[in-house]
Every structure is written in C-alpha cells, then in structure tokens.
C-alpha positions in Angstrom: -19.6 -6.5 18.5 -21.3 -7.3 15.7 -18.9 -8.3 12.7 -17.4 -6.7 9.9 -18.2 -7.2 6.1 -15.8 -6.5 3.4 -17.7 -6.0 -0.2 -17.3 -4.6 -3.3 -18.4 -0.5 -3.3 -21.3 0.2 -5.5 -22.3 3.9 -6.8 -25.1 4.3 -4.0 -21.8 3.9 -1.6 -20.1 7.4 -3.3 -21.4 9.4 -0.7 -20.2 7.3 2.7 -16.6 6.8 1.0 -16.6 10.4 0.2 -17.2 11.5 4.2 -14.5 9.0 5.3 -12.3 11.2 3.4 -13.3 13.8 4.5 -13.3 13.0 8.4 -9.5 11.8 7.8 -7.2 14.7 9.1 -4.4 13.3 7.3 -5.8 12.7 4.4 -5.2 13.7 0.6 -8.1 12.3 -0.7 -10.1 15.9 0.0 -13.3 15.2 -2.3 -14.4 18.5 -4.2 -17.9 19.7 -4.5 -18.0 18.1 -8.0 -19.8 15.1 -7.5 -19.9 14.3 -11.3 -16.0 14.2 -11.5 -16.7 11.7 -8.0 -18.8 9.4 -10.4 -16.7 9.3 -13.1 -14.2 7.9 -11.2 -16.3 5.8 -9.8 -17.4 4.3 -12.8 -14.0 4.4 -14.5 -12.7 2.3 -11.7 -15.3 -0.4 -11.7 -14.6 -0.7 -15.3 -11.2 -1.7 -14.9 -11.0 -5.4 -14.0 -7.4 -5.1 -11.7 -8.9 -2.5 -9.8 -11.7 -2.8 -7.1 -13.4 0.2 -4.2 -14.2 -1.9 -1.4 -16.3 -0.6 1.9 -16.2 -2.7 5.2 -19.6 -2.0 7.0 -20.7 -2.9 10.6 -24.6 -3.4 10.7 -24.8 -2.2 7.6 -23.0 1.2 7.8 -19.5 2.1 5.9 -17.1 2.6 8.6 -13.8 2.0 6.2 -12.5 1.6 2.5 -9.8 1.3 0.1 -8.9 0.6 -2.8 -6.9 -2.6 -4.3 -5.2 -3.0 -7.5 -3.7 -5.7 -8.9 0.0 -4.6 -10.8 1.6 -7.1 -13.5 5.2 -6.6 -13.3 7.7 -9.0 -15.3 7.9 -11.4 -12.4 5.0 -11.3 -10.2 1.4 -9.7 -9.7 1.5 -7.7 -6.9 -1.4 -5.7 -5.2 -1.3 -2.4 -4.8 -3.6 -0.9 -1.4 -4.7 2.9 -1.9 -7.0 5.0 -0.2 -7.3 3.2 3.3 -9.5 5.2 5.7 -11.4 3.9 8.7 -14.1 6.4 10.2 -12.6 8.3 13.3 -15.0 7.1 15.7 -14.7 3.3 14.5 -10.4 3.6 15.0 -9.1 1.0 17.3 -12.4 -1.3 17.2 -10.8 -3.8 14.8 -11.8 -2.3 11.1 -8.5 -1.9 10.2 -7.0 -4.8 11.0 -10.0 -7.0 9.3 -9.6 -4.8 5.5 -6.2 -5.7 5.6 -6.0 -9.1 6.6 -9.0 -9.2 3.9 -7.1 -7.4 1.1 -4.5 -9.9 1.8 -6.5 -13.0 1.2 -7.8 -11.6 -2.1 -4.3 -10.7 -2.7 -2.8 -14.3 -1.9 -6.0 -15.6 -4.0 -6.0 -13.5 -6.8 -1.5 -15.1 -7.2 0.2 -11.6 -5.9 3.3 -12.5 -4.2 3.4 -9.3 -2.3 1.0 -6.5 -1.4 2.2 -3.0 -0.7 1.1 0.4 0.2 2.3 3.5 0.9 1.6 5.8 3.7 2.3 9.6 4.3 5.2 10.2 7.1 3.4 11.8 9.5 0.8 8.7 10.0 3.0 7.4 12.5 0.1 5.5 14.4 -0.6 3.7 11.1 2.6 2.9 10.4 3.1 0.6 13.6 -0.8 -0.7 12.6 0.7 -1.8 9.4 3.8 -3.1 11.0 1.8 -5.2 13.4 0.2 -6.7 10.2 3.7 -7.8 9.0 4.2 -5.0 6.5 8.0 -3.7 6.7 9.4 -0.5 5.2 11.3 -1.8 2.4 11.6 1.5 0.1 11.5 4.9 0.0 8.6 6.5 -1.8 8.9 9.2 -4.0 6.1 11.3 -6.4 5.6 14.4 -8.1 2.5 16.2 -9.0 2.4 16.9 -12.6 -0.5 19.7 -11.7 -4.6 19.4 -13.7 -4.8 17.6 -16.5 -5.3 19.9 -19.6 
C-alpha cells in the first residue's frame, strides 16, 4: 500500500477539496456553485496564521482533507480540527488515522495542550474512529445558525 502524504492545501487543490465535501453524505460543508466565494474563503484561510487547510494525498491524488486552527485561551493553546473528510473509496484504508495522527503531532509541535473536534451525532462510525485514536466525549456541543451575513 502506498504511503499517505499530508501537506498544506494550495489554491489548485480547491476543486479536489470541494469534491471531498460533496462526496460525504453527512457533510454540512456542501459546496455551492460560486467558485469565487470558495477562492475568497481559501485566501482568507491562507492569510490567517492560526489556521491551515491540509490535504492528504496517496500517489499524488487528494484523498482526504482537514482544517486545523490553533485557539489561544488564557490557560492554554488548543488545536481545533474541523471539516475532516476522507473520500468514500478510501475510508478504512488508514487515511483518516494518518491525518489525525499527523494533526495531533502538529498540535504538540505548536505547543497545544489538547486537540478537539466536533462531529455530528449521526456519525456513529466516525465517533468510534475518533475514540480509537484517544478522543473522549467530554462536552456536549451546541450551536446556533446566524443566517446570512448582510
């Protein structure tokens, strides 16, 4: 089996990342048709020194992605992981494990005391996956939709 390479996403990777979002039946990150807004968002992410969008490749093909943000709290730095996706044809082949192990090492290297993420309640398989990697269900997450920005 060929190895997985984790690297910072580039603008040229944007179509492949959006395809990963669209490939996921549970995804809340459904891309719309406005590629300009996706490019604008990518540039905004790239300009934020605390946030990085990563891709995982196998033989040069993008098979996974995640976004990592270092949050600075008064008592500690925390790595927040978001938008974790592995292509459906590559699930169960070690891509997600490699991405999360890489992300946790990156968090340690950046001085973070913990890493955290949220996962939709209906993603039972994903919850088992994260628990196998050492994540624990420690909090109840809540969110509120704010609607479109005017």
